[in-house]
C-alpha positions in Angstrom: 0.2 -0.2 -0.1 1.5 3.1 -1.5 0.9 6.5 -1.0 -1.0 6.9 2.5 -2.1 10.2 4.0 -0.7 12.1 6.6 -2.7 10.8 9.2 -2.4 7.1 8.6 1.8 7.9 8.3 1.7 9.4 11.5 0.5 6.4 13.2 1.8 3.3 11.2 5.1 4.5 10.8 6.9 3.0 13.6 9.8 1.0 15.1 10.4 -2.6 13.4 9.1 -4.5 16.5 11.2 -6.6 18.6 11.1 -10.7 19.1 7.9 -9.8 22.0 5.9 -8.5 18.5 4.3 -5.3 20.5 2.0 -3.5 19.0 3.4 -0.1 20.2 7.1 0.6 20.3 8.8 -0.1 23.3 11.0 2.6 25.3 14.2 2.3 25.0 15.7 3.8 28.4 19.7 2.6 27.8 22.7 5.3 27.6 24.4 3.4 25.8 24.6 -0.1 23.4 26.8 -2.9 23.3 29.2 -4.2 20.6 29.4 -7.5 18.9 33.3 -7.7 18.8 36.0 -5.1 18.4 35.6 -4.8 14.5 32.2 -4.0 15.0 32.6 -1.9 17.2 36.0 0.3 15.7 33.8 0.3 12.3 30.5 2.1 14.2 32.7 4.5 15.7 34.7 5.4 12.3 30.8 5.5 10.6 31.3 2.9 8.1 27.9 1.6 9.5 24.4 2.8 10.5 23.8 1.8 14.2 23.1 3.1 17.8 26.4 3.9 19.6 25.3 6.3 22.4 21.9 8.1 23.3 23.3 11.4 23.1 24.2 11.0 19.3 21.1 8.6 18.4 18.2 6.6 20.1 15.9 3.7 18.7 13.0 6.7 20.2 14.8 9.4 19.2 15.2 8.0 15.6 11.5 7.0 15.2 10.1 10.3 16.3 12.7 12.0 13.2 11.4 9.2 10.9 7.8 10.9 11.2 8.6 14.1 11.4 10.8 14.1 8.2 7.9 12.4 6.7 5.4 14.8 7.5 7.8 17.9 6.7 9.0 16.1 3.0 12.6 16.5 4.9 15.7 14.0 4.2 16.3 14.0 7.8 16.5 15.5 11.0 17.8 16.1 14.5 15.9 15.9 17.7 17.0 18.5 20.6 15.8 18.6 24.6 14.0 22.0 23.5 12.9 24.5 21.1 15.2 26.7 21.9 18.0 24.2 21.6 16.9 23.8 18.0 17.4 27.1 17.6 20.4 27.7 18.8 22.3 25.0 17.8 21.1 24.9 14.2 22.9 28.7 13.8 25.7 27.8 15.5 26.5 25.0 13.8 25.8 26.3 10.4 26.7 30.0 11.2 30.6 31.6 11.5 32.3 35.2 13.0 31.2 37.7 10.1 28.5 36.2 9.3 24.8 38.3 9.7 21.2 36.7 9.9 18.0 38.2 8.2 15.3 37.6 10.6 12.1 39.1 11.0 11.4 41.2 13.7 8.7 39.2 15.0 10.1 36.2 16.3 9.8 34.7 19.9 11.2 36.6 23.2 13.9 34.3 23.4 15.4 33.9 19.7 15.2 37.8 19.5 17.2 37.6 22.6 19.8 35.1 20.9 20.1 37.5 18.4 20.9 40.6 19.8 22.4 39.4 23.2 24.4 36.5 22.8 25.3 36.2 18.7 27.3 40.2 18.7 29.8 38.1 21.5 30.7 36.1 18.7 30.9 39.1 15.7 27.3 37.6 13.7 25.6 40.2 13.2 21.5 40.0 12.8 19.3 42.6 10.6 15.9 42.5 11.8 13.0 43.4 8.8 9.3 44.4 9.7 6.2 41.7 8.3 5.1 45.0 6.2 8.6 44.7 4.1 9.0 41.5 3.0 8.2 42.3 -0.5 11.2 44.7 -0.4 13.0 42.3 1.6 16.2 42.5 -0.8 17.5 45.8 -0.2 18.6 44.2 3.3 20.6 41.3 1.6 24.4 42.2 2.7 27.4 40.1 1.2 28.2 38.5 4.5 24.4 37.2 4.8 24.2 34.0 5.4 20.9 32.9 6.4 16.9 34.3 5.8 14.9 33.2 9.2 11.1 34.1 9.8 8.6 32.2 11.1 5.1 31.9 10.1 2.7 32.6 11.7 4.7 34.5 14.3 4.5 34.9 18.0 3.0 36.7 19.3 1.6 38.8 16.6 0.2 35.8 14.0 1.8 37.8 11.2 2.0 35.8 7.7 4.7 35.6 5.6 4.5 34.5 2.2 6.9 31.4 2.0 7.3 31.3 -1.5 8.5 34.5 -2.2 11.3 34.2 0.6 12.2 31.1 -0.6 13.0 32.2 -4.4 14.7 35.5 -2.9 16.7 33.1 -0.4 17.5 30.5 -4.0 18.4 33.9 -5.6 21.0 35.1 -3.7 22.5 31.7 -2.7 21.8 32.2 1.0 20.1 29.7 3.5 16.0 29.6 4.5 15.1 28.6 7.7 11.7 28.4 8.8 10.4 28.1 12.6 6.8 25.9 11.4 6.1 25.8 15.2 2.5 28.0 15.4 1.4 25.7 12.2 2.8 21.9 13.0 3.8 20.2 9.6 -0.2 18.9 9.5 -0.8 22.7 8.6 2.3 23.4 6.5 5.5 22.3 5.2 7.7 25.3 4.8 9.9 23.1 2.4 7.6 23.0 -0.6 8.1 26.9 -0.6 12.0 26.7 -0.5 13.2 26.2 2.9 16.2 24.7 3.1 15.8 24.0 7.0 12.7 23.4 9.2 12.6 24.1 13.4 10.0 23.0 15.5 9.1 23.5 19.5 7.8 20.0 19.5 6.8 21.3 23.6 3.6 23.0 21.3 1.1 21.5 19.1 3.6 18.2 18.6 3.1 17.4 22.2 -0.6 19.1 22.5 -0.9 18.2 26.3 1.9 20.1 28.2 3.9 17.5 29.1 7.4 17.5 27.7 9.9 19.8 26.5 11.2 18.8 22.9 12.5 20.6 19.7 13.7 19.6 16.3 15.1 20.6 12.8 14.5 18.8 9.5 15.4 19.2 6.3 18.2 18.9 3.9 20.5 16.2 4.6 23.7 17.7 4.3 23.1 20.7 6.3 21.5 18.4 9.1 24.6 16.6 9.3 26.4 19.6 10.2 23.6 20.5 13.0 24.1 16.6 13.9 28.3 17.1 14.3 27.6 20.0 16.7 25.2 18.7 18.4 26.1 15.1 19.4 29.3 16.9 20.7 27.6 19.9 23.2 25.1 17.6 24.0 21.4 19.5 23.6 19.9 15.7 22.5 16.3 15.2 23.4 15.4 12.2 26.0 14.5 8.6 24.4 11.2 9.3 27.0 10.3 12.3 25.6 10.8 11.4 22.1 8.6 8.3 22.8 5.6 10.6 24.3 5.9 13.1 21.4 5.7 9.9 19.0 2.4 8.6 20.3 1.1 12.3 20.2 1.9 12.9 16.6 -0.9 9.8 16.1 -3.1 12.4 17.0 -1.7 15.5 15.6 -4.4 15.6 12.7 -7.4 15.7 14.4 -6.4 17.4 17.5 -4.8 20.5 14.8 -8.3 20.3 12.8 -10.5 20.6 16.5 -7.8 23.4 17.4 -8.3 25.2 14.4 -12.5 24.8 14.6 -12.3 26.2 17.8 -9.7 29.1 16.9 -11.5 30.3 14.0 -15.1 30.6 16.0 -13.2 32.6 18.6 -11.5 35.1 16.7 -15.0 35.1 15.5 -16.9 35.8 18.3 -14.2 38.4 19.4 -14.1 40.5 15.9 -17.5 41.9 16.9 -17.1 42.2 20.5 -17.2 46.0 21.4 -14.2 46.1 24.2 -11.9 44.5 21.7 -9.5 46.8 19.6 -8.6 44.2 16.8 -8.1 40.6 16.1 -5.8 38.7 14.4 -5.9 35.1 12.8 -4.9 33.9 9.6 -8.2 32.6 8.4 -9.9 35.6 9.3 -10.7 37.3 6.2 -9.6 40.5 7.9 -6.3 39.1 8.6 -3.9 41.3 6.4 -2.3 38.4 4.5 -5.5 36.2 4.6 -4.6 34.9 0.8 -1.2 33.8 1.6 -2.5 32.0 4.6 -4.9 30.1 2.7 -2.2 29.4 0.1 0.1 28.2 2.2 -2.0 26.5 5.6 -4.1 23.8 5.4 -6.1 25.7 8.2 -5.3 28.6 10.7 -3.7 27.6 13.9 -4.2 27.3 17.3 -3.3 30.9 18.3 -5.5 34.0 18.3 -4.1 37.6 19.0 -6.5 40.7 20.2 -6.7 43.9 21.6 -8.4 44.5 25.1 -9.6 48.2 24.8 -8.2 49.9 27.7 -4.7 49.3 27.5 -2.7 48.1 30.3 -4.9 49.1 33.1 -8.2 47.0 30.9 -5.8 44.1 29.9 -5.1 43.6 34.0 -8.5 43.8 34.6 -9.3 40.9 31.8 -6.8 38.7 33.3 -8.2 38.5 36.2 -11.3 38.0 35.7 -10.8 34.8 33.7 -12.0 31.5 34.9 -11.7 28.7 32.8 -8.6 29.5 31.1 -4.6 28.6 32.2 -2.9 31.9 32.6 0.0 30.2 31.6 3.1 30.8 28.5 2.6 28.0 26.7 0.7 27.3 23.5 -0.9 24.4 22.0 -1.8 22.4 24.7 -5.4 20.7 25.0 -6.5 23.2 27.7 -6.9 26.8 26.3 -4.1 29.5 27.3 -4.0 33.3 27.6 -1.1 34.7 27.8 0.3 38.6 28.3 3.1 38.7 25.7 4.4 42.3 26.9 4.8 40.9 30.5 6.0 37.6 29.8 7.1 35.9 26.5 8.5 39.2 25.1 9.4 41.0 28.4 12.6 41.0 27.7 12.3 43.4 24.8 11.9 47.0 25.5 9.2 48.9 25.4 9.8 50.3 21.8 11.1 47.4 20.5 7.4 45.4 21.6 5.9 48.2 19.6 7.4 47.7 16.8 6.2 44.0 16.4 3.0 45.3 17.3 2.9 43.8 21.0 0.8 46.3 22.8 0.7 46.4 26.1 -3.4 45.6 26.0 -2.5 42.5 23.4 -3.9 38.8 24.7 -2.5 35.6 22.8 -4.9 33.0 23.4 -3.7 29.5 22.7 -7.0 28.1 22.0 -7.7 24.6 23.3 -9.6 21.0 23.0 -12.5 22.4 25.3 -15.9 23.0 24.2 -16.0 26.3 21.9 -19.2 27.6 24.1 -17.2 27.2 27.1 -14.3 29.1 25.9 -16.0 31.9 24.4 -18.2 32.1 28.0 -15.1 32.5 29.9 -13.6 35.2 27.3 -16.5 37.0 26.7 -17.4 36.8 30.6 -14.3 38.5 31.2 -14.7 41.2 28.1 -17.4 42.6 30.5 
C-alpha cells in the first residue's frame, strides 16, 4: 500500500517490532549500546555502519520521532533536541561563523530575539531585522555576508503571516539559507520545504506534544545541512531524551485530529472577538480581515490554534481582563489541549524594550490565546465574561 495519507503515516510509521511482537513501540531507556566484537565497535565509531552508539547521538525512540517528522515535512533528515530553543541555537551555531549575518523578521519568539541581539554579537555574528510589512522589499536588506534568512510564520505572538514561497525564491536567488520556524502551524498545516525552506525548526513542546507534558525541539530539512547540525550537537549535547521522544511519537498519532479541532475552535473564537465592543482588533490567519489572509490560505491548510487581540483600555483593562478569567489557564505555553491565555508584553516578550515590542505589534493590551480542545461554547463564555 503506497501513497498513504498524513494521518495514516503518523500512526503506522513505527519502529520495527522486536521478538516480543509489541503493538506499540517500546521505550528504550538506555544511555549506551554494546558491540559484537572489536571490529564492530571500530566500524561503528568510524561511521562505516549505521547503528546506535550512545543515546546523545541517537536512540531508537528519537530515530522513530525524526523519521515521522521528516515524512510529515518532506525532509531528508533531522535531529531532535531537548527544547525548541536548543534546536534554534544549535542550528544557527552549527551553520554560522564569525562575520556572518542573519536576516530575520523582527516578529519572532522573545528568546530567539534575545539570542540574536544579546549573544550572537559576542561572536561577531550580526542580525538585521525587517518588519513583516517589508517582505516585498526584503532584497534591500541582503548583504554580501548574509548567510541565513530566518522567519516564523505564523509569527509569535502576533500571528502575522509571511509569504514563504516568495521568501524561498529570494533566498535561492541570493544563495542564502532559508530557515523557517514552523511551530505555530505544525507540519500538519504547513510544510515550508515545499516553498523553498532549507531547514524547518519546531518546538515539539507545543502542538506536537499537545498536552503540556514534555519539552522538545527538532530541526529537519536538507541532509547535508542537518549533518552539520548533528555533528555540532553530538559534541555539545542538547539531545532529546528517549522518554520525551517516545511521548512525542505517540502524540503525533493524534496530531491531525487535535489540530483540526484547535483550528475550528480558534476560528470560532476569532469571529466572536471580531464583533465584541471591548476589543480593538483581532488577528487570526483564516479571518478574512487578516492582512495576509490570501497568503495564509495559499500555504496553510487551516489557521492554527493561536488568536491575538487587543483589549480596549490598555494595560489596566488588560489586567482586569486577565484577573477575571476563570476557565482558561494563565500560562506562557501554547498548543496545549487546555486553552491558555498570555500577556506577551509582561511574559514571553518582557525582555524586549517597550519600543521593540511596539515595533513588532505587541501593545500593552495585546492578548495571545492558544485555543484548546474544550467545548468552544465554554471558551467563548469565559472570554466573554472577562471582557465584560
